[in-house]
N, C-alpha and C positions, 0 to 999 in steps of 0.2 A: 564141345558144342560150337556151332558156327553162328553166323549172323542171323540166319533165319530162325533157328531154335531159340536164340537169345532174345530176338525180337518178340517171338510168340510168348516166351516166358514173362517178359516184362509187361506185355499187354495183358496177360492173364493176371499178373501180380497187381497191376494198377487198376484192373477192371476197365481199362480204356478199350473202346471198340475201334476197329480199323477206320471206320467212317470219321470218328472223332480225331484220330491221329492225322488223317488226311486233311481235315479242316485246320488243325493246329499247325501243320507243316506247310500248307499251301500246295501239297502234292495231290495228285488225283487219287481217288479211291482205288482205281485200277492199278496204279503204281504201287500203292501200299499192299494191295492184295497180291501182286506179283512177288513182292519181297517176302511174303509169308508163305507162299506156295512151296511145295516140296522141291521142285526142280528150278528154283529161282536163282538169279545171280544177286550178288550184293550190290548195293547202290554206289554211285560215285561218292567221293568224299564230301562234297557240298550237301548232297541229299542225306548222307549218313549223319552229318552234323545237325541238320534240321530235325531229323527223327530223334536223335539223342537228346537234343534240347527240349523237344516236346514231351519226351518221356522222363526227363529229369535224370538221365544217366549219361555216362561218357560214351564216346564212340568206341573207346577201348573196350568197354563192357559189352557193347553190342557185338563187337567182333570176336572178343576172346572169352567173354563171360566172367572176366576178373576185373575187380576195381580196387582202388586204394582202400586202406582201412577206413579212412574218413568217409568215403562213399558208402561202404558197407554199413557203417554206423547210421548214415542217413536213411538207408533202406530199412534198417531195423526200426528206426524211429517212425517211419511211414507205416510199417507193419503194425507197430504198437498202436499208433493213432487209429488205424483202420479197425483194430480190435476194440479199442475203447469206444469208438463211435457206434459199434453194434451192441454194446452193453446197455442195460437199463441204468437209470440214474443211481440206484442203490449200489449195484455192482461196480459201476464206474468209480464212485466215491471210495469203495473198498480198495480197488486197485491203485488209485492215486495215493491213498493213505499208506498202503503197503510200500509203494515206491519211496515216499517221503521217509518212512520209518527205516527202510534199508539204507537210504542216504545218510540218515543221522547215525546209524550204527557204523557205517563206513567211516564217517568223519571222526567218530570217537576212537575207532580202531587205529586210524592213522594219527 
């Protein structure tokens, strides 16, 4: 996957609209739209840094689709938080309780 597809993926993952990304980066909406288009070129390094910072990813991820293990963990945490936000209070409490229980089992195991 290249820059364009990785950019589209992270926009989908975060739920951020192109308009919002443009506002966060200070780049024009047209510029962002061009980076997402099928036949687009990749941005200059300084623009890629602005985009990566606004999305909470690395430039490396935008270009290669790969991140360090630490960044992958951060993405998983964001995904879990997004799921928890969608649950009602009852199910939210169940999931948090299960996570705490798993942690206590892990501590006992080690």
